[in-house]
C-alpha positions as CSV (number, residue, x, y, z in Angstrom):
1,M,-304.8,35.2,-277.6
2,A,-305.3,39.0,-278.0
3,P,-303.5,40.7,-280.9
4,Q,-300.1,42.2,-280.0
5,G,-301.5,45.8,-280.5
6,V,-304.3,45.1,-278.0
7,V,-301.8,43.8,-275.4
8,G,-299.3,46.6,-275.9
9,Y,-301.8,49.5,-276.0
10,S,-304.7,48.5,-273.8
11,L,-303.5,50.4,-270.8
12,V,-302.2,53.3,-272.9
13,H,-305.5,53.5,-274.7
14,A,-307.5,53.6,-271.4
15,T,-305.2,56.2,-270.0
16,V,-305.4,58.5,-273.1
17,R,-309.2,58.1,-273.3
18,A,-309.4,59.4,-269.7
19,L,-307.1,62.3,-270.5
20,Y,-309.0,63.1,-273.7
21,A,-312.1,63.5,-271.6
22,D,-310.3,66.2,-269.5
23,L,-309.7,68.4,-272.5
24,L,-311.7,71.6,-272.2
25,S,-315.3,71.3,-273.4
26,A,-317.0,73.7,-275.8
27,R,-319.1,74.9,-272.9
28,M,-316.0,75.7,-270.9
29,W,-314.4,77.5,-273.8
30,D,-317.6,79.7,-274.2
31,R,-317.2,80.6,-270.5
32,L,-313.5,81.4,-270.9
33,I,-314.1,83.6,-273.9
34,A,-316.9,85.4,-272.2
35,A,-314.9,85.9,-268.9
36,Q,-314.6,89.4,-267.8
37,D,-310.9,89.6,-267.3
38,H,-307.6,87.7,-266.7
39,D,-308.5,86.9,-263.0
40,A,-311.9,85.4,-264.1
41,V,-310.1,83.2,-266.7
42,L,-307.7,81.9,-264.0
43,A,-310.7,81.2,-261.7
44,L,-312.4,79.1,-264.4
45,L,-309.2,77.2,-265.2
46,S,-308.7,76.4,-261.6
47,T,-311.8,74.2,-261.8
48,T,-310.4,72.1,-264.6
49,A,-307.5,69.7,-264.9
50,Y,-305.1,72.7,-264.9
51,G,-306.3,73.6,-261.4
52,P,-303.4,72.0,-259.4
53,H,-300.8,73.8,-261.5
54,L,-302.5,77.2,-260.9
55,A,-302.6,76.7,-257.1
56,I,-299.9,79.4,-256.4
57,E,-300.1,82.9,-255.1
58,R,-302.5,84.7,-257.5
59,S,-300.3,87.8,-257.6
60,L,-297.6,85.7,-259.2
61,L,-299.8,84.5,-262.1
62,T,-298.9,87.1,-264.7
63,P,-299.8,85.9,-268.2
64,R,-296.3,84.6,-268.8
65,R,-296.3,82.7,-265.5
66,A,-299.9,81.4,-265.9
67,V,-299.0,79.9,-269.3
68,Y,-295.9,78.4,-267.8
69,Q,-298.0,76.8,-265.1
70,I,-300.6,75.3,-267.4
71,R,-297.8,73.8,-269.5
72,W,-297.0,71.5,-266.5
73,R,-300.1,69.6,-267.3
74,L,-298.8,68.5,-270.8
75,A,-295.4,67.8,-269.3
76,E,-296.9,65.4,-266.9
77,V,-298.9,63.7,-269.6
78,Y,-295.9,63.3,-271.9
79,E,-293.8,61.8,-269.0
80,R,-296.6,59.5,-268.0
81,L,-297.2,58.2,-271.6
82,I,-293.4,57.8,-272.3
83,G,-293.1,55.7,-269.1
84,M,-296.0,53.5,-270.1
85,L,-294.8,53.0,-273.7
86,R,-291.3,52.1,-272.5
87,L,-292.7,49.1,-270.8
88,T,-294.8,47.7,-273.7
89,Q,-293.8,49.5,-277.0
90,P,-290.2,50.6,-276.8
91,V,-290.0,51.4,-280.6
92,A,-293.1,53.5,-280.4
93,C,-291.8,55.1,-277.2
94,Q,-288.8,56.5,-279.1
95,L,-291.1,58.5,-281.3
96,M,-293.1,59.8,-278.4
97,Q,-289.9,60.8,-276.6
98,T,-288.5,62.5,-279.7
99,L,-291.7,64.5,-280.0
100,W,-291.4,65.5,-276.4
101,Q,-287.8,66.6,-277.0
102,N,-289.0,69.1,-279.5
103,F,-289.9,71.2,-276.5
104,E,-286.4,70.8,-275.3
105,V,-285.1,72.2,-278.6
106,N,-287.4,75.2,-278.1
107,N,-286.0,75.7,-274.6
108,L,-282.5,75.6,-275.9
109,K,-283.3,78.2,-278.5
110,A,-284.9,80.5,-275.8
111,A,-281.8,80.1,-273.6
112,L,-279.5,80.9,-276.6
113,R,-281.6,84.0,-277.2
114,G,-281.0,84.9,-273.6
115,T,-277.2,84.5,-274.1
116,E,-277.4,86.8,-277.2
117,T,-279.5,89.5,-275.5
118,R,-277.7,89.3,-272.1
119,A,-281.1,88.5,-270.4
120,S,-281.3,87.5,-266.8
121,W,-282.5,84.0,-265.9
122,D,-285.6,85.5,-264.3
123,Q,-286.5,87.0,-267.7
124,V,-286.0,83.6,-269.5
125,R,-287.1,80.9,-267.1
126,H,-290.9,81.2,-267.4
127,L,-290.6,81.4,-271.2
128,L,-289.4,77.8,-271.2
129,Y,-291.4,74.6,-271.3
130,P,-291.3,72.8,-267.9
131,M,-289.5,69.5,-268.3
132,S,-288.2,67.2,-265.6
133,R,-287.8,63.7,-267.2
134,Y,-286.6,62.1,-270.4
135,I,-284.5,65.1,-271.3
136,S,-280.8,66.0,-271.7
137,L,-281.0,69.7,-270.7
138,T,-282.0,70.4,-267.1
139,A,-283.1,73.8,-265.9
140,E,-279.7,74.2,-264.3
141,V,-277.9,73.8,-267.6
142,L,-280.2,76.2,-269.3
143,E,-279.5,78.8,-266.7
144,Q,-275.8,78.3,-267.2
145,I,-276.3,78.8,-271.0
146,V,-278.2,82.1,-270.3
147,H,-275.3,83.3,-268.1
148,A,-272.6,82.3,-270.6
149,T,-270.3,85.1,-271.7
150,D,-270.5,84.3,-275.4
151,M,-272.2,81.9,-277.8
152,A,-269.2,79.6,-278.2
153,R,-269.1,79.0,-274.4
154,A,-272.9,78.6,-274.3
155,I,-272.6,75.8,-277.0
156,E,-269.8,74.1,-275.0
157,L,-272.3,73.6,-272.2
158,V,-274.4,71.2,-274.3
159,Q,-271.6,68.7,-275.2
160,H,-273.5,65.9,-273.4
161,T,-276.6,66.4,-275.6
162,P,-277.7,65.4,-279.2
163,Y,-277.6,69.1,-280.1
164,Y,-273.9,69.8,-279.7
165,D,-272.6,68.7,-283.1
166,T,-275.5,70.6,-284.8
167,L,-274.7,73.8,-283.0
168,R,-270.9,73.4,-283.3
169,Y,-271.2,73.1,-287.1
170,A,-273.6,76.1,-287.3
171,L,-271.5,78.3,-285.0
172,H,-269.2,79.7,-287.8
173,R,-272.3,81.0,-289.6
174,Y,-273.5,82.7,-286.5
175,Q,-270.0,84.2,-285.9
176,D,-269.9,85.5,-289.5
177,E,-273.5,86.9,-289.5
178,R,-274.0,87.7,-285.8
179,N,-277.5,86.4,-286.2
180,L,-279.1,83.5,-284.3
181,F,-281.0,82.3,-287.4
182,P,-278.4,79.7,-288.5
183,L,-278.3,78.2,-285.0
184,E,-282.1,78.1,-284.6
185,V,-282.8,76.6,-288.1
186,A,-280.1,74.0,-287.6
187,L,-281.7,72.9,-284.3
188,D,-285.2,72.8,-285.9
189,L,-284.0,70.8,-288.9
190,G,-282.1,68.4,-286.6
191,S,-285.1,67.7,-284.4
192,R,-287.3,67.1,-287.4
193,R,-284.8,64.7,-288.9
194,R,-284.8,62.8,-285.6
195,L,-288.6,62.6,-285.8
196,W,-288.5,61.2,-289.3
197,A,-285.9,58.7,-288.3
198,S,-288.1,57.6,-285.4
199,I,-291.1,57.1,-287.7
200,A,-288.9,55.1,-290.0
201,Q,-288.2,52.6,-287.2
202,L,-291.9,51.8,-286.9
203,S,-293.9,49.2,-288.8
204,G,-297.4,48.2,-289.7
205,R,-300.3,50.2,-288.2
206,D,-298.1,52.2,-285.9
207,R,-296.1,53.6,-288.8
208,E,-299.2,54.3,-290.8
209,M,-300.8,56.2,-287.9
210,A,-297.6,58.1,-287.0
211,L,-297.4,59.3,-290.6
212,Q,-300.9,60.5,-290.6
213,V,-300.4,62.5,-287.3
214,V,-296.8,63.4,-286.9
215,G,-295.9,63.2,-290.6
216,L,-298.7,65.5,-291.4
217,A,-297.6,68.0,-288.7
218,L,-294.0,67.9,-290.0
219,D,-295.3,68.4,-293.6
220,V,-297.2,71.5,-292.6
221,D,-294.2,73.0,-290.8
222,N,-291.9,72.3,-293.8
223,L,-294.3,73.7,-296.3
224,L,-295.0,76.9,-294.3
225,W,-291.3,77.4,-293.7
226,A,-290.6,77.3,-297.4
227,I,-293.4,79.8,-298.2
228,R,-292.4,82.2,-295.4
229,Y,-288.8,82.1,-296.5
230,R,-289.8,83.0,-300.0
231,V,-292.6,85.5,-299.3
232,Y,-291.3,87.3,-296.2
233,S,-287.6,86.6,-296.0
234,H,-287.0,86.7,-299.8
235,L,-284.4,84.0,-299.5
236,S,-282.8,82.6,-302.6
237,E,-283.8,79.2,-304.1
238,E,-280.7,77.6,-302.7
239,E,-281.2,79.0,-299.2
240,I,-284.9,77.8,-299.1
241,I,-283.8,74.3,-300.1
242,N,-281.0,74.3,-297.5
243,Y,-283.3,75.5,-294.7
244,T,-286.1,72.9,-295.3
245,L,-286.3,69.1,-295.3
246,P,-286.1,67.1,-298.5
247,L,-288.5,64.4,-297.2
248,G,-292.1,64.2,-296.1
249,Y,-295.4,62.4,-296.1
250,Q,-297.5,64.4,-298.5
251,V,-295.2,67.4,-298.9
252,K,-292.4,66.0,-301.0
253,D,-289.0,67.4,-302.0
254,E,-290.5,68.3,-305.4
255,H,-293.1,70.6,-303.7
256,I,-290.5,72.4,-301.7
257,R,-288.2,72.9,-304.7
258,A,-291.1,74.2,-306.7
259,I,-291.9,76.8,-304.1
260,A,-288.2,77.7,-303.9
261,A,-288.1,78.1,-307.7
262,E,-291.0,80.6,-307.6
263,A,-293.7,78.4,-308.9
264,D,-297.3,79.4,-308.1
265,I,-297.6,78.7,-304.4
266,A,-301.4,78.0,-304.5
267,Q,-301.0,75.4,-307.2
268,V,-298.1,73.7,-305.3
269,V,-300.2,73.6,-302.1
270,R,-303.2,72.1,-304.0
271,R,-301.0,69.4,-305.4
272,A,-299.6,68.5,-302.0
273,F,-303.1,68.5,-300.3
274,P,-305.6,67.6,-303.0
275,Q,-308.0,66.4,-300.3
276,L,-308.5,70.0,-299.0
277,P,-310.9,71.8,-301.3
278,E,-311.1,74.7,-298.8
279,I,-307.5,75.9,-299.8
280,A,-308.3,75.9,-303.5
281,G,-309.2,79.6,-303.5
282,L,-306.5,80.9,-301.2
283,S,-303.8,83.2,-302.5
284,P,-300.9,82.8,-300.1
285,L,-298.7,85.4,-301.8
286,S,-300.6,88.0,-299.7
287,G,-300.2,88.3,-295.9
288,K,-303.9,87.6,-295.3
289,G,-303.8,84.6,-297.8
290,L,-300.9,83.1,-296.0
291,T,-302.6,83.5,-292.6
292,S,-305.7,81.8,-294.0
293,L,-303.6,79.0,-295.5
294,E,-301.8,78.4,-292.2
295,Q,-305.1,78.2,-290.3
296,Q,-306.7,75.8,-292.8
297,L,-303.6,73.5,-292.5
298,Q,-303.8,73.7,-288.7
299,Y,-307.5,72.7,-288.9
300,H,-306.5,69.8,-291.1
301,I,-304.1,68.5,-288.4
302,I,-306.7,68.9,-285.7
303,R,-309.4,67.1,-287.6
304,T,-306.9,64.3,-288.4
305,C,-306.1,64.0,-284.7
306,Q,-309.7,63.9,-283.7
307,H,-310.4,61.3,-286.3
308,M,-307.8,59.0,-284.6
309,F,-310.3,58.4,-281.8
310,I,-312.8,56.8,-284.2
311,G,-312.4,53.1,-285.0
312,Y,-309.8,50.6,-284.0
313,P,-308.0,52.1,-281.0
314,F,-305.0,50.0,-280.2
315,H,-302.2,51.8,-282.0
316,L,-299.7,54.7,-281.6
317,G,-301.9,57.2,-283.3
318,I,-304.1,57.6,-280.3
319,P,-301.5,58.9,-277.8
320,L,-299.8,60.9,-280.6
321,A,-303.1,62.6,-281.6
322,Y,-303.9,63.3,-278.0
323,V,-300.6,65.1,-277.2
324,L,-300.9,67.2,-280.3
325,L,-304.5,68.1,-279.4
326,H,-303.4,69.0,-275.9
327,E,-300.7,71.2,-277.3
328,Y,-303.2,73.0,-279.5
329,E,-305.4,73.6,-276.4
330,I,-302.4,75.2,-274.6
331,R,-301.7,77.4,-277.7
332,D,-305.3,78.6,-277.7
333,L,-305.2,79.2,-273.9
334,T,-302.0,81.2,-274.4
335,V,-303.8,83.5,-276.9
336,L,-306.9,83.8,-274.6
337,I,-304.9,84.5,-271.4
338,E,-302.8,87.2,-273.1
339,A,-306.0,88.7,-274.7
340,K,-307.9,88.8,-271.5
341,F,-305.0,90.4,-269.7
342,S,-305.0,93.1,-272.4
343,R,-308.7,93.4,-272.1
344,L,-309.4,92.7,-275.7
345,K,-312.9,92.0,-277.0
346,P,-313.6,88.4,-278.1
347,Q,-313.9,89.5,-281.7
348,A,-310.3,90.7,-281.6
349,F,-308.8,87.3,-280.7
350,T,-311.2,84.4,-281.4
351,S,-310.1,84.1,-285.0
352,L,-306.7,83.3,-283.7
353,L,-307.9,80.1,-281.9
354,N,-307.4,76.9,-283.8
355,L,-308.7,74.0,-281.6
356,Q,-311.7,75.8,-280.0
357,P,-313.7,76.2,-283.2
358,L,-313.4,72.5,-284.0
359,L,-314.5,71.0,-280.7
360,P,-317.4,68.5,-280.8
361,G,-320.7,70.3,-281.1
362,R,-319.3,73.3,-283.0
363,Q,-320.6,74.1,-286.5
364,N,-317.6,73.9,-288.8
């Protein structure tokens, strides 16, 4: 009899391997970077897996709309994998669905910013991530939020969702400060707590792999939040602790508290990630140093995801790693599309790409 992991993940693994092969190759990236302009980039992308989503009137494909259209590819992938995992691995499916709902949180934040700025729905809609299944906020509800006359009424529109209590409790801070930050940070922390709760429900190899992929990504976010709050926002020790998470995989509460208490940031980062000698010489108290630190940590996430495809394949780490790699690809494409529209030279934007430099065949 085949092991349970093989039975539960055989179809998922085969599907993800096929999807992984459709990620943009190093050769395609070279052609995209060398493309003459925005239209040339769209023409090249139309020959890839993104092609069906770009098959609309070319005059409509502004940079914002083009990015919105290519995001449909990842939306389809998430919905497909969630559907498959529901049938064979329901506990693992919960983590994948919670990861997917992070995009819903970002959509909600964008809609609330629309409420705050009195933006029109047309101004907001293509900033959102396209989502059609396994969600609690439809496009119709998000449009109603944008059109709400005040923030309290906007929040009442999400009573049916997991986000209502979080926003309701943070509303008084917003009303006192007239700043969206308390609402946005409450949503971010809530979504990450749900991810940690989903990881805690796993066991065995699935839990180990989820920690290595999603746990690592959550760690990096938490650490960079704490550093930015201290270096750029100059928040107090108490505020930094309140606006970060007290749990993690490698980044523990002690690391966050040390940063909040004005310990040497570089030393704290080295203690949290002793396996990364490349960050030893960084000085994140400067703007350039923090940018370099962030990039090295993003590289670490990408390499970890790529490593998931080596060795025993029948576990949750494979689909989790794939969706994160796909997300990085879309982030890089967003940078490239906007740069080409602005007619920037490659040397002005290639340093902002995270996934592209680490593709197989590149010299790292």
